[in-house]
C-alpha positions in Angstrom: 73.8 108.5 65.2 74.0 108.4 69.2 70.4 106.8 69.2 71.4 104.3 66.3 74.8 103.0 68.6 73.0 102.8 72.0 70.4 100.7 70.0 73.0 98.3 69.1 75.2 98.4 72.4 74.4 96.0 75.4 71.6 97.0 77.9 74.1 97.2 80.7 76.2 99.8 78.5 73.2 101.6 77.2 72.2 102.5 80.3 75.4 104.1 81.5 75.0 107.9 81.6 77.7 109.9 80.1 79.9 112.0 82.6 78.2 115.4 82.7 81.0 117.1 84.2 83.0 115.9 80.8 80.5 116.7 78.5 80.2 120.3 79.8 83.9 120.5 79.5 84.1 119.3 76.5 81.2 121.5 75.1 82.6 124.7 76.6 86.1 124.1 75.3 84.5 123.5 72.0 83.2 126.9 72.0 86.9 128.1 72.9 88.5 126.4 70.1 85.4 128.1 67.8 86.9 131.6 69.2 84.3 131.9 71.8 85.6 133.6 75.3 83.9 131.0 77.6 85.1 130.5 81.4 84.6 127.1 82.5 84.0 126.5 85.9 83.1 122.9 84.9 86.2 120.8 84.8 87.5 119.2 88.3 91.3 119.8 87.7 94.0 122.2 88.8 94.9 124.9 86.6 98.7 124.4 87.7 100.9 122.9 86.0 102.3 119.4 86.8 105.6 120.1 89.3 108.6 120.0 87.1 110.3 117.3 89.3 107.5 115.2 88.4 107.6 115.9 84.8 111.7 115.2 84.7 111.2 111.8 86.4 108.6 110.7 83.6 111.2 112.2 80.8 113.8 110.1 82.4 111.7 107.0 82.6 111.1 107.2 78.7 114.9 106.4 78.4 115.0 103.8 80.7 114.6 100.2 78.7 112.9 98.5 81.8 110.1 100.8 81.2 109.6 99.9 77.7 108.1 96.3 78.8 105.3 95.0 80.4 105.3 95.6 84.2 103.2 93.7 86.8 99.3 94.3 87.0 99.1 95.7 90.0 101.9 98.1 89.7 105.6 99.0 89.9 106.5 97.5 93.2 108.5 100.4 94.3 105.7 102.7 93.5 103.3 100.4 95.9 105.9 100.8 98.3 106.0 104.3 98.1 102.2 104.6 98.3 102.2 102.4 101.5 104.7 104.9 102.9 102.6 107.9 101.9 99.3 106.6 103.0 101.0 106.1 106.5 102.7 109.8 106.1 99.6 111.5 105.0 96.6 109.7 106.4 98.2 107.7 109.3 96.8 104.4 107.9 99.2 101.7 108.2 99.6 99.3 105.4 101.9 97.1 103.5 102.6 97.3 99.3 100.6 94.1 99.0 97.5 96.1 99.8 98.1 98.6 96.9 96.6 98.0 93.5 98.0 101.1 91.0 95.0 101.7 88.4 94.5 104.0 85.5 93.1 106.7 87.5 90.9 106.6 90.4 88.0 105.8 88.2 89.1 102.5 87.6 90.2 101.8 90.9 86.3 102.7 92.4 84.6 100.4 89.5 87.3 97.6 90.5 86.2 97.9 94.1 82.4 97.6 93.1 83.2 94.7 90.6 85.5 92.9 93.1 83.0 93.3 95.9 79.1 93.5 94.7 77.3 90.5 93.7 74.1 90.9 92.0 71.3 92.9 93.7 73.6 94.3 96.5 72.5 97.7 97.6 75.3 100.4 98.3 74.6 103.7 100.1 75.6 106.9 98.2 75.5 110.2 100.1 74.1 112.6 97.7 75.0 115.1 96.2 77.4 112.4 94.7 80.2 112.2 92.3 78.1 110.8 89.1 80.3 107.9 88.5 79.5 106.4 91.9 76.3 105.0 91.1 77.3 104.2 87.2 80.1 102.2 88.6 78.0 100.3 91.0 75.2 99.6 88.3 77.8 98.5 85.9 79.0 95.9 89.0 75.5 94.7 89.2 74.8 97.0 92.4 71.6 99.0 93.2 73.0 102.2 94.3 70.6 103.9 97.0 71.3 107.8 97.9 70.9 109.4 100.6 70.4 113.4 100.5 72.0 116.0 102.4 71.6 119.9 101.7 73.4 122.9 102.6 71.4 123.0 106.2 73.8 120.2 107.2 77.0 121.3 105.3 75.8 118.4 102.9 77.0 116.0 105.5 74.8 113.1 106.4 74.2 111.5 109.6 74.2 108.0 111.0 70.6 108.4 111.4 69.7 108.9 108.0 72.1 106.3 106.8 70.3 103.7 109.2 67.2 104.5 107.8 68.6 103.5 104.2 69.6 100.3 105.3 68.2 97.2 104.5 68.8 93.4 104.4 70.4 93.9 101.2 72.9 96.7 102.1 76.3 95.5 101.5 78.2 98.7 101.1 78.5 102.8 101.9 80.8 104.8 99.7 82.5 108.0 101.9 83.8 110.8 100.6 85.6 113.6 102.6 86.3 115.9 101.2 83.7 115.5 98.7 83.0 116.4 95.2 80.8 118.1 94.4 80.0 120.3 97.5 83.4 120.2 99.2 82.0 118.9 102.6 84.6 117.6 104.9 83.1 115.3 107.8 85.0 116.1 111.1 86.6 113.3 113.4 83.4 112.8 115.5 81.5 112.4 112.6 83.9 110.2 110.8 84.0 107.8 114.0 80.3 107.8 114.0 80.2 106.3 110.4 82.6 104.2 110.5 81.8 102.6 113.7 78.0 102.6 112.4 79.4 100.9 109.1 81.7 98.2 111.4 78.4 97.2 113.7 76.6 96.1 110.5 79.2 94.5 108.9 79.2 96.9 105.7 81.9 97.5 103.2 83.3 100.9 102.8 84.6 102.5 99.7 86.1 105.3 101.1 87.6 108.1 98.4 90.3 110.2 99.8 91.7 111.7 96.5 90.9 115.3 97.9 92.7 114.9 101.0 95.0 117.7 101.0 92.5 120.1 99.9 91.2 121.2 103.4 91.0 124.9 104.3 90.3 126.8 107.5 89.9 125.0 110.7 88.7 122.0 108.7 90.9 118.5 109.0 91.3 115.4 106.7 90.5 112.1 109.0 91.2 108.7 107.0 88.2 106.6 107.9 90.3 103.5 108.5 92.9 105.4 110.6 90.7 106.6 112.9 88.2 103.6 113.0 90.2 100.4 113.1 87.5 98.3 113.4 86.7 98.9 109.6 90.0 98.5 108.4 89.5 94.8 107.3 86.1 95.8 105.2 87.2 99.5 104.1 88.8 100.0 100.3 90.7 103.5 100.2 90.4 105.1 96.9 93.4 107.7 96.0 95.6 108.9 93.0 97.8 111.8 92.2 95.5 113.8 90.1 93.9 116.6 92.1 97.1 117.1 95.1 100.0 117.3 92.2 97.9 118.8 89.3 98.0 115.3 87.4 94.7 114.9 86.2 96.0 113.7 82.7 98.7 111.0 83.8 96.0 108.6 84.8 97.6 107.2 88.0 95.3 106.3 90.9 95.0 103.4 93.6 93.4 101.6 95.9 94.3 100.0 99.4 92.4 97.1 100.4 92.6 94.2 102.2 95.1 91.6 100.8 92.4 89.2 99.5 90.4 92.0 98.1 93.6 93.7 96.4 94.6 90.3 95.3 91.2 89.9 93.4 91.3 93.5 91.9 94.8 93.2 90.4 93.4 89.7 89.0 90.7 91.8 87.2 93.0 94.4 86.4 95.2 92.0 84.7 92.5 91.2 82.0 91.1 94.9 81.6 94.1 96.9 81.1 97.3 95.1 82.3 99.5 97.6 83.8 99.0 101.3 84.3 101.6 103.3 81.6 105.0 102.7 83.0 106.2 106.6 82.1 103.2 107.7 84.5 104.0 105.1 87.2 107.5 106.8 87.2 106.0 110.2 87.8 103.4 109.1 90.0 106.6 107.9 92.1 108.3 110.9 92.1 105.2 112.8 93.5 104.2 110.5 96.3 107.8 110.0 97.2 108.5 113.6 97.3 107.4 116.9 100.0 104.3 118.6 99.8 105.7 121.8 99.1 103.4 122.4 95.4 100.5 120.8 97.1 100.7 123.4 99.7 101.1 126.4 97.3 98.0 125.0 95.2 95.9 124.9 98.5 96.9 128.4 99.5 95.9 129.5 96.2 92.3 127.3 96.0 91.7 128.6 99.5 92.2 132.7 98.1 89.8 131.6 95.2 87.3 129.7 97.7 86.7 132.7 99.5 86.4 135.1 96.6 83.8 132.9 94.7 81.6 132.2 97.8 81.6 135.9 98.7 80.7 137.0 95.1 78.1 134.5 94.7 76.6 135.4 98.0 75.9 138.9 96.3 73.7 137.4 93.7 69.6 137.7 94.5 68.5 134.1 94.4 71.9 132.2 95.0 72.8 130.8 98.3 76.3 129.4 98.4 77.8 127.6 101.8 81.4 128.2 102.3 83.1 124.8 101.4 85.8 123.3 103.7 87.3 121.0 101.2 88.3 120.2 97.7 88.1 123.2 95.0 84.4 123.2 94.3 80.9 125.3 95.7 77.6 123.8 95.4 75.4 126.7 95.2 71.7 126.7 95.9 69.3 128.0 92.8 66.1 126.6 93.8 65.4 130.5 94.3 65.5 131.4 90.7 63.3 128.4 89.2 60.4 129.4 87.6 61.5 133.2 86.5 62.3 134.3 83.5 65.6 135.4 82.5 66.4 137.2 79.2 63.2 135.9 77.7 63.4 132.2 78.9 61.7 130.7 81.4 64.1 128.8 83.7 62.6 125.6 85.2 65.7 123.6 86.0 69.1 124.0 87.4 70.0 122.3 84.0 68.0 124.8 82.2 69.9 127.7 83.8 73.2 126.3 83.2 72.4 126.0 79.3 71.0 129.9 79.5 74.3 130.8 81.7 76.4 129.1 78.5 74.7 130.7 76.0 74.0 134.4 77.5 77.4 134.7 79.8 79.4 132.6 78.1 80.4 130.4 81.3 80.3 126.8 81.9 78.8 125.4 85.2 77.6 121.9 85.8 73.7 121.4 87.2 73.3 119.7 90.2 70.8 117.0 88.4 74.2 115.6 87.3 74.9 115.1 91.2 71.5 113.7 92.2 70.1 116.7 93.6 68.4 119.3 91.3 68.2 122.6 92.0 71.9 123.4 92.6 75.0 124.3 90.2 78.4 123.2 90.9 81.3 125.8 90.0 85.0 124.7 90.3 87.4 127.5 91.6 90.4 125.6 89.8 90.9 128.5 87.3 92.6 131.4 87.3 91.9 134.6 89.7 90.9 136.6 86.9 88.8 133.9 85.1 87.2 133.5 88.5 86.3 137.4 89.2 85.2 138.0 85.4 83.2 134.7 85.1 81.4 135.3 88.2 80.7 138.8 87.5 79.1 137.4 83.9 76.6 135.4 85.6 75.9 138.2 88.1 74.8 140.4 85.0 72.6 137.9 83.6 71.0 136.5 86.8 70.4 140.5 87.7 67.8 140.1 85.4 65.4 137.6 86.4 61.9 138.5 87.1 58.6 136.7 87.9 
């Protein structure tokens, strides 16, 4: 049935790859519904409930007739004002409300950014490992994604020299993500400044994805690109949202902060695609960004504890190399040394094959590196309970301990 459906779809839409992370999550949850004790390391969402004051704000909004009607396509005025204030508070980046476009999650903000800025054939440099939506959204907007690869030896961070080698006369844009999904890489201030200065020198646009801004650990610090490189502000779009920091993945509220003309263009586009974001969800987002960061701090402390636990436990498995991430809530482990080995009667040739084996044999769901543009790796989210985390890695260890040549 899927093949037939794709045959009838446009070539543009048929070329889109399904979100691998959501596909793994859906399959794992289906097994859990069927009664299987699957432990899911796949999904990129906090395991905490949305803070109660945010839920209460949404409940109150349900009873306010003002929210029962259409609202401005670019977002509720009070939410746009609050996001502008929050951007200054958390990122040190001064913007006004007219630069804010409230979207249905960060994904819509990302797609609208590419749609507003790219012309057919424009190249966009995308550091890899990358979040799978970036290249798909670029291609949908008529652009050409150009991956630039980094591995664990550089902390999964790319340097200006690599970026310059990838730049051509068609390069129009750079995607910059720190902290990054899937690796948890965090660029230091000097690295951020260097990347921003390089982009400004060559007149490139930058999409700076800052949705994990509050998820940094140890000595690492978050640095907003336009805040530390003022020269790039007129050619930079910052994407953010409430999903990760406030445990609100299902509420679907994100935003873009852009130069005034690009924000206006994105708002016009959105007026024809979705109109306004759900007003109830916007009221919840207003409570989130206007409040303090106490709940965020509690989540970050839990993630930090789990981060150290999962890195230690994976490091005890022969054939697995797992750098300690500085941000987000993922580890990106190399399993290259296990490829080609036989495990429980199956010869494992790819990380995707290994992920399938772990789901079958250990009833543990992980996402293979093929989804992020770098075969030979597995991404594990540590946004799950401490108990499930320990039990899940123990199951992985038990299966991989049987690897043989």
